[in-house]
N, C-alpha and C positions, 0 to 999 in steps of 0.2 A: 614518071613515077607518081603514085597517088599522093594526095595531100590529106592529112588528118588534122583537124583543129581541136583545141581543147578550150572549153569554157567551164570554169569551176568556181567554187566558193572556198578554195583551200588556202589562198593567200600566201602560198609558198612557204608556210611555216612548218610543215610536216613532211613526211616522206612520200606523201601521196603522188605529187606531181612527178617526182623522180621514178617512182615505181611504175606509174602509168607509161611514161616515156620508154622505160626499159622494156616493159612487156610489149609495147607496140613495135619497137625496133627489133626485138628478138623474133617476132612473128612476121614482120614486114621490113627486112633490111633495106635501107635506102629510101624509105618513105620520108616525105617532108612533114615534120610536125610543126604546126603554127599555134602559138599561144595567143588566143584572142584575149582572154583575161582570166586571172585567178583571183580577182578581187570582187566577185559577186558577193553581195551581202548574204550572210549565212541564212540558208533555207529560203531565200527569196528567188524562187524559180522565175517569177515574172520579170525580175531584173535581168536574168539570163536571157529570157525570151526577147526582151526589148533590144539588148545588145546584139543578139544574133540576127534579129529581123533587120537591123540597120547595117549588118556586116556581110551576111552571106551573099547578097546579090553581086558583090565585087569579087567573089571567088570563081575560079573556072569550073566548068562542068565536071562532075565526078568527084568533087570535094566531099569529104566525109566529116561531119561535125559531131563531136562528142560533147553532150551536155551533161555535166556532172554536178548537178544540184538536186537535192531531194531524191536521191537515187536508191533509197531503200526499196527492195522488191517485196511486194505483198499482193494480196488479192485485189487491192484497189490501184496499185501502181505496177503495171506490167512493163517490163523492158520492151521497147519497140524500136523498129527501124522504119523511118519514113522517107519516102522518095518524093522530092518536090523540086520541080523546075530543074531537073538534071543533077541535083545534089542529094546527099543522104544525111539524115539527122538521127542520131542514136542516143537514146536516153530513156528515162522512165515516163510513162504516160500520165503526167500530171496536167492540171488545168493550164499551166503555162505553155505546154507543148501545143495546146489548142489555140493560143493567141499569137503564135509565132508566124502563122501563114495567112496571107490575104485571100487565098483561094484553097479549095479542097485539095489535099495532096493526091498525087497520082496513085500512090501505093503506101499502105501501112501494114506491117506485119508485127505480130507479137513474137518475140524471140522464143524459140523452142527450148524449154528448160533442159532437156536431156543433152543438148549440145554444149552446155556450159556448166561450170562448177559454181555451186552456190556458196556464198560466204558473206561475212559482214562488210566486205569491200567489193560490192558488185561492179563498181566501175572498172576494177582490175580484172575480175574473173568472168564478167559477162559483157560489159559494154566495150572494153578494149578488144577482146577476141572477136566480137561481132564486127567491129570496124575493120580489123585486119582481114577477116574473111571477105568483106566487100572489097577492100583494097587489093586482095589477091585474086579477084575475079568472080567471087560468088555473087549471086543476085539476092535480093531480099527474100524471095521465095525459097531459096536454099537454106536460109537460117531461121525462118519463122513461119507462122501460120497467118494467112491473110485475114486482116481485120479492117480493111478499108471501109467497108460499109458501116462499121460500128464507130468509126472515128468522125467527129464533126468539129469544125473550127468554131471558135467563139469570137463574135464581133463585139468588142468593148468600146463602141463608138459613142459619141455624145447624143443627146436628145435635141431635136430641132423643132422650132415653130417657124411661122412666116417672119417673125420679128426677133428671134433669139436663137442662140446655140448654148446649151448647157453642157459643158465639158468638165474634165478634171485633169489634174496633174498625173501623168503616168510615169514620169522619170525625172530625177534630179541628177544633173550631170556633175562632173568633177569641178566645174566652176560655180556650182550651186545655182545654175539657171534651171528654171522649171519648164519642162516640155509637156505640152498639152495635147490631148487626143482630138484636136481639131485640125483638119487639113486645109491647105490653101484653097483647094478646089471647092470644098464645102463652104468655107467662109465667103468666097467671092460669089458663089452661086446664090446664096441666101441674101447676101448684102445688096446686090443689085445696084451698086453705086451709092448707097446711102451712107450717112455718117454712122458712127458706132462708138460704143463704150465697151472696153474689156474690163470687167469687174472681178477683182480677186478678194476673197475673204470678206464677203458682205460689205461691199462699198469702201473698205479700208484703202484699197489701191485701185485706181482707175487709169486706163490708158485709152487715148482717143485717136491714135494714128499708128500705122505700121512702119517701122524703120527698115531701111535696106541693110544697114550694118550696125554693129554695136557702137561704132564711133559716130553714128548719126546724132547722138545726144551728148550732153555734157557729162563729165565724170560725176557719178553719184545719182544720175537721173534714171528713172524707171523707163523701160522700153519693151516693145513687143516686135517680133519679126517672125518670118517663116524660115526655118532652118534648112539644112541640106537634105533633110528627110521630108520636107514639105509640110512639117508640123509647126503649129504655133508655139513659140517659145517666149517666155517672159524673163527678163534679166534686169540687173542694175549694172550700169557700166562701171567696170573696175571695182566691183564689190560683190558680195555673196548674198544674193537675193534670198535664197531659202533660209539661210541662217538669220538674216536681219528681219525678215517678215514671218519667220516661223511657218514656212510653207513646206509641205511634205507630200508624198504620193497620196492621191485621192482628195487633195484639197480641191474644192469646187472653183470653177472659173466660168463666168457667165459673159457672153457677148450679146449686147443689146444693140439692135439696129434702129436708128432714129429717123 
């Protein structure tokens, strides 16, 4: 039976989650619904994109992901169904949808308006029914108009020179650790065995080694490591880095190779 996941900014405080699940189960009895999270920061589609980018590779082929953030349908935000690496992503075509994928999707369709009811709750009347159609055997071409050639991914990577990488914080996790858009592969390829300094907030914080685990340093010490996503992460052991250092998304991080 199909799997449909939900990623929303609804925080379980309203009727939205219950209504969505009811609609899905009414149209796809027996489907498995998985709550990835309902705690996306309001209107922060980039937050949803980061969560899904780290989550979807662990789901089986055919999984359908509903992205319910910034879902208002208008001339700039068309509802789309995207096929990528054997899975489906249904949401509105915001810039965040373009940073979710490392490669160009195999198929992108704009959902055909006449197949769905318009309302102020498009997640319920457009996105959920589209997911159910896919779950019940429809293809993306059955529910929309091909727009693959008009869709392009956005690479939000750091800038590099022979002696430095200039990146930025792309996510603050629930432990208030800062995740940076610098991969281990990029770091090591430019490093070439040299010493380095990781500089945060204009020399206020400096790190000169990569730890293997959080417990590699003493309680209260600053550390850097490469996390399970292969991305550079900065933390303070047993403390909340982002709160203490006033670090937030888009804070600059500079790696200098010496």
